[in-house]
C-alpha positions in Angstrom: 118.4 56.9 142.6 116.9 58.0 139.5 115.1 61.6 139.8 111.9 61.9 138.0 111.8 64.8 135.7 108.9 67.2 136.1 107.5 68.5 132.9 106.1 71.8 133.0 104.3 73.9 130.3 104.2 77.4 130.8 102.4 80.7 129.3 103.4 84.4 130.3 101.3 87.5 129.6 103.8 90.7 130.1 102.7 94.3 130.7 99.2 93.6 131.9 97.7 96.9 133.1 96.7 95.5 136.3 98.2 96.1 139.9 100.2 92.9 140.8 98.5 93.2 144.3 95.0 92.9 142.8 96.1 90.1 140.3 97.7 88.1 143.4 94.4 87.9 145.2 93.0 85.9 142.1 95.7 83.9 141.5 95.8 82.5 145.0 92.6 80.8 144.3 93.6 78.7 141.4 97.2 77.6 142.6 97.1 73.8 142.9 93.9 73.0 141.3 93.0 70.9 138.1 92.6 73.1 135.2 88.7 72.5 134.9 88.1 73.6 138.5 90.6 76.7 137.8 88.5 77.8 134.8 85.4 77.4 136.7 86.7 79.6 139.5 87.9 82.2 137.2 84.7 82.3 135.2 82.7 83.1 138.5 85.1 85.5 140.0 83.7 89.2 139.8 87.5 90.5 139.7 88.9 92.2 136.6 92.2 90.4 136.9 90.4 86.9 136.7 89.6 87.7 132.7 93.3 88.3 132.1 94.4 85.4 134.1 92.2 83.1 132.4 93.5 84.4 129.0 97.0 83.2 130.2 95.6 79.9 131.6 94.0 79.1 128.2 97.3 79.8 126.7 98.9 77.4 129.0 96.8 74.8 127.9 96.9 75.1 124.3 100.8 75.2 124.7 100.6 71.8 126.6 98.1 70.3 123.8 100.3 71.3 120.8 103.5 70.7 122.2 105.0 68.3 119.6 106.7 66.2 122.3 103.8 66.1 124.9 100.3 66.2 123.3 98.7 66.5 127.0 94.9 66.5 127.3 93.8 69.9 128.8 91.5 68.1 131.2 94.2 66.1 132.6 96.2 69.0 133.7 97.1 70.6 137.0 98.2 74.3 137.7 101.5 73.5 139.3 102.5 77.1 139.6 101.2 80.4 138.9 102.7 83.8 140.3 102.6 87.7 139.4 105.6 89.7 139.1 105.6 93.5 139.2 106.1 95.0 135.8 107.1 98.8 135.1 105.1 101.7 136.9 103.8 104.6 134.5 103.8 107.7 136.2 101.4 110.4 135.2 100.7 113.7 136.9 97.3 115.1 137.9 96.8 118.9 138.5 95.7 119.6 142.1 94.4 122.9 144.0 96.7 125.7 144.3 99.2 124.8 141.6 100.3 121.6 143.2 100.5 118.2 141.5 99.5 114.9 142.7 101.3 111.5 141.1 99.3 108.7 139.7 101.2 105.4 139.6 99.5 103.0 136.9 100.9 99.7 137.8 101.7 96.9 135.5 102.2 93.1 136.2 103.6 89.9 134.4 101.5 86.9 135.0 103.1 83.6 134.5 100.8 80.1 134.7 102.7 76.7 134.6 100.9 73.5 134.1 101.7 69.8 134.4 100.1 66.2 134.1 98.0 65.2 137.3 100.0 62.0 137.4 103.2 63.9 137.8 102.2 65.6 140.9 103.5 63.5 143.9 100.5 63.0 146.3 101.0 63.9 149.7 102.5 61.2 151.9 100.0 60.4 154.9 101.7 60.0 158.3 101.6 56.4 159.3 98.4 55.6 161.6 99.3 55.7 165.3 99.1 52.3 167.2 97.1 53.1 170.5 98.8 51.3 173.6 96.2 49.3 175.6 95.4 50.9 178.9 97.2 48.0 181.0 100.5 48.5 179.2 100.3 52.3 179.6 102.4 53.8 182.4 100.1 54.8 185.7 99.0 58.1 185.6 100.4 60.6 188.2 97.6 61.9 190.5 96.6 65.4 189.9 97.3 68.0 192.6 94.0 69.6 193.7 94.2 73.3 194.3 92.5 74.8 197.4 89.6 77.1 196.7 89.9 80.5 198.1 87.3 81.5 200.6 85.5 84.6 199.9 84.2 86.7 202.9 80.4 87.7 202.3 
């Protein structure tokens, strides 16, 4: 049985100064969408992480269009996978009252976007339609047991 190879083109932005948790909220909206639709979602998102993710998505599209073996059209691509990994945390100190100190965690992340062609994605196979049996051929239904209602004293 011949297996069909899934060709993907990736782009990664490393050490982005955004919390991974905040970036994952935006990334979940574009996973599995077509590239024009994903760009529209990112353009109208009000989160700051959307700009950084859009930069990575544009880079992945440019990689796919300029790859010498592929030469894919950017409008025919689909975001096959996108994920955010945690980067190093920069630790800083802030002076607090009575000689104490408070820790500040400046979190970073690595954003990876992978795109592939639309026709390489296998459509979800629909289950076979259920055939209904005619009522005459169906087994006779059991009579339902009726419960007695409780009498309430007034």
